[in-house]
Steps between C-alpha positions, in 0.01 A plus 500: 500500500564138592342381175745711296802370690382142458451559127858628476635191677291279274632680192861464618449125530280425196594778259148643481243653731216285637157521338340507844588558865222362722490539878422162661274452804679562830583228751623516857807717449534865399687411180322570171514253212444572130473275196696635203485363151374302335813394309681420718270504800685618812408607850600843624539556873493832686622448854495729801838397645831509315655249742214256448525534122875444508450186708250359251717581199806341663314188612332460161838502324653263757215249484485515120868411485424202724236383252210569737158595356477876569427803279809658346550877523583668166560858607455755774503876541809680627335559838396130520138598568356328191600192301369259237490123527360182343124477464397171662134541413205571726432162660635449850511170682241651736264536204582152374407332829165686526288182458675351801518797734143612422315171444729229637561358151868408520531321167810323371609795287495738796679259732764426235582870450515556876745211529717644223501833679614373840752270330676805352505694829815331642688601185444864592593438861825305450609549139384860508711566810820390324705811422217730610611830653250520784609856580303605191173365640225737615437625765739272695748231402364231731215392723688633802352559843416862429308401185302237694417756769378739230248237392390425855458866588300547181258249648498681833436849368286434192295199605500439874448866587218533246327187633426625851693215666673613822857385558809568711751644255809398701391138530408487133837648399678235709333222300558688175869525583532128571304404187718729288817342641368154414411595143842654440664179623336317207685705235643253249680748275238447230308759299164572663245621244308666783161531325477169318130449427276419206436864406875535438520208257393547138396211276631505144479203261411275793811592699545714813694827478600692811455875565508751790812365668649845568441462875706179513799456731703230673290299745357163607378288211187400695352849462418486129316170501299624799415822312379296206304225675333726757420792271171626640291500182656196331277288724702180461342197673714306749553204267636726225728686741650170612545383143670823392716500812622150412582615146689799635706291746584248228621782275693678779670171587703543182689771690497394868399205716174581679402340832119502458422495872727794572376678189137470616588638843679798349227551242239564770678806635575631153129460427427703812732780390359509147139511623583784738688686227207459262247622758714807564518571127126445458435730795707778343390455139139422590403676820731800459531545121146362440592265215213249459716208380685495833189543714341205324804283578493559877242231593696223324826612660329486839376152416861396433600643838209328673608168350860550617384579854319168542835384636613751768816702449644392836837665432329837456228488763410869508495534121284186493245658737488829303452322168223281641327813626547657157333218308212499751455877470510493122263203487247689711543798267422286195218288640163673491167362380314832493564841351846656521523875445848627416541863599812672366661842508746609231668797334411591143853635446674193644379143446164601352169314530554158666425194292231254602672165552178315587411457133180698556607783271526795738249711692452853633775761464435823692709811423574697819701776333217756517517490881711760685847346523678506839820401319532858378594611852837435666343377827340206317751412228669221698170358628238272340125456515557262791634776725272684742600846374406417140179330608393811694590723203289298256207457738468878510447501122131495393608389152652184646179414687285545187752305291496203738120501534469454123776236496334305782164504320647368175703228670211397728279428200761269351586328829136418569444368148827303503410334830156400371644356179786318672782700335837475667701808398450876486777757467476859622796733440564858611762707318657836569812670368758314709292230671597633843227715660152522348489155340633327811247676722213421261597134474513467879157663530361257243645209697338624821169552321501146360584360844215679663241410239590162345649172615753475216871435477705808413849509351665836556787602272668841533715474187733797550546426871586133437232402752281192469256352750202268503196532726280192509128509585555341842706805601213741441308622805141552399 
């Protein structure tokens, strides 16, 4: 067990076994973190990638030797899959700035710590790059063109194609290629933290400590300050962004001379790349993997994109048009004064019951597994409940008709009451074994039923098929 291996590492370092090994709440990654102790208190990490773990361990040692504030690693398993490191406490900078990001209360203490944080960043970028063997970075040694294209195609496949926006793939790739070439031309030989944001800064004794740098590589120094200042949920106001940007430039000027006008011009396109990279990641982690934290961050990331697009991207005209269409499409998806019914299909054996991200606490979950399963037959295994052959199969099943009649009656009662009381969200989910045949068919039938009977907005989410669409009331023919 992981806990036993961590205890052995702890004992090798401290001379005794820990009194407790406590699994900590998960974050965005698939790594698992444990608190071991209490004397000394250390953090145990169980990673899923040896290469990623090796990168972190190497970078931690390198940065520590440079006097940079990072956790030190005290031991690792022979296979490099687990290791123990300094315990920097439980308070992140993201937690510390909560009064500001939630209530707009950016007091002097918060602003001061933010300034200290961005003032240290250039030390990682320039001092940290001195003597650094970039070949040991993960998964690539630099922000090369291929790495940039990975980020842009993440956006294409995991956000654009789930949004319903139509686009010419060749024209989009042309603009992606030119944007990637421009970004690569900005490489300054500095260390690029890659995911520098307030969740990856811990606060200990009033000072910032830096974690989760294992994805770092060589790249343009602009990228990290953009990641920090335009983090979706940090919610920094414009005046604070400008103030922190000035502090950063003043600190970076210890290493190079910065032409502010040229810097601002370059910063805009790095901002564009980071926003697109973030939306791609949120699309994958949120819309595909169904992680609520990422879904909740999408609207703010779109707001950042909308703000950037107020000045046209003339150099990338087709990309500019697609992104403007995207923010319009997503805005229409989000804006609705009446009731929205989210209808989902899912597989019990795969992602499980979808979470309700509206804050309303969930809704109906109908189990379709008692219905005759077309997936048991070879002719239907590659099809879904959207295909004519599966639809005809299920419509011959009396059990399916009775099942849906009862489901319609239950949902109708709630829809009618919700409309009368002015409620805005109702969730209706259909699950079967794999989320492919019966649940998809049932969800589509529920959507059609709601269209025919009520003037409500419907969000359709076929979880296992990675399909998402929105049907607004104006689209319903009554």
